[in-house]
C-alpha positions in Angstrom: 13.6 57.9 -13.7 15.0 54.5 -14.9 13.7 55.0 -18.4 15.6 58.2 -18.7 18.8 56.5 -17.6 18.2 53.8 -20.3 17.6 56.5 -23.0 20.9 58.3 -21.9 22.9 55.1 -22.0 21.6 54.4 -25.5 22.5 58.0 -26.6 26.0 57.3 -25.3 26.4 54.4 -27.7 25.2 56.4 -30.7 26.8 59.7 -30.0 30.3 61.0 -29.3 31.6 64.4 -28.3 34.7 65.1 -30.4 35.7 68.5 -29.2 34.4 71.1 -26.7 35.7 74.5 -25.5 37.0 75.4 -22.1 33.7 77.0 -20.9 31.8 73.9 -22.0 29.4 75.7 -24.2 30.6 74.7 -27.7 30.6 71.2 -28.8 31.1 69.0 -31.9 28.9 65.9 -31.5 29.4 63.0 -33.9 26.4 60.8 -34.5 27.9 57.3 -34.9 24.7 55.4 -35.7 21.3 56.3 -37.0 18.9 57.2 -34.1 15.2 56.8 -34.2 15.0 60.3 -35.5 15.2 60.9 -39.3 18.4 63.0 -39.9 21.7 62.2 -41.4 24.6 60.8 -39.6 27.4 63.2 -39.2 28.9 65.9 -37.0 26.9 68.6 -35.5 28.0 71.8 -33.8 26.1 72.6 -30.5 26.3 75.9 -28.8 24.7 75.6 -25.3 25.2 79.3 -24.6 23.1 80.2 -27.6 20.7 77.3 -27.2 21.6 76.2 -30.8 22.3 73.0 -32.7 23.4 72.6 -36.3 20.7 70.0 -36.9 18.1 72.8 -36.5 15.5 70.6 -34.7 16.4 72.4 -31.4 15.7 75.8 -33.0 12.6 74.9 -35.0 10.7 72.8 -32.5 12.1 74.2 -29.3 12.7 70.6 -28.3 15.9 69.2 -27.0 17.6 67.2 -29.7 19.9 64.2 -29.0 23.0 66.2 -29.8 22.2 68.8 -27.0 21.4 66.1 -24.6 24.8 64.4 -25.2 26.7 67.8 -25.0 24.8 68.6 -21.7 25.6 65.1 -20.3 29.3 65.5 -21.3 29.7 68.9 -19.6 27.6 67.9 -16.6 25.1 70.6 -17.3 21.5 70.2 -16.2 19.5 70.1 -19.5 16.5 71.7 -17.9 18.1 75.1 -18.9 17.5 74.1 -22.4 13.7 73.5 -22.1 11.6 76.2 -23.6 9.2 77.8 -21.2 6.2 76.8 -23.2 6.9 73.1 -22.3 7.0 73.6 -18.6 4.2 72.2 -16.4 3.3 75.7 -15.1 2.9 77.2 -18.6 0.8 74.2 -19.9 -1.4 74.3 -16.8 -2.2 78.0 -17.3 -3.7 76.9 -20.7 -6.5 75.0 -18.9 -7.4 77.8 -16.4 -11.1 78.6 -16.5 -12.0 75.7 -18.8 -13.4 73.5 -16.0 -15.9 74.4 -13.4 -16.0 72.9 -10.0 -18.5 70.2 -9.4 -20.3 70.6 -6.1 -22.0 67.8 -4.1 -25.6 68.8 -3.7 -26.2 66.4 -0.8 -24.0 68.4 1.5 
């Protein structure tokens, strides 16, 4: 939990929300410094209601990009709504069903 807080603090230093709409669904996020990710510095339109970001990482990989995180943080939205179902623990655990057999203790 503390690591997440440190990451969020670092994003606040490298990103800034310039404008947003009244419903807190459309944002223009400016990237002030290069982040670890390889992408140009600039302004990116984020549409939380459409799960869309102009950088296209969000759409292509179905992973939350830094611009969406900053927009969610600015609007006090829970970013869990932006996580694709394939990345949930429940979905991943279903992929392992039936692959392992139960080991029984023969001494009992």
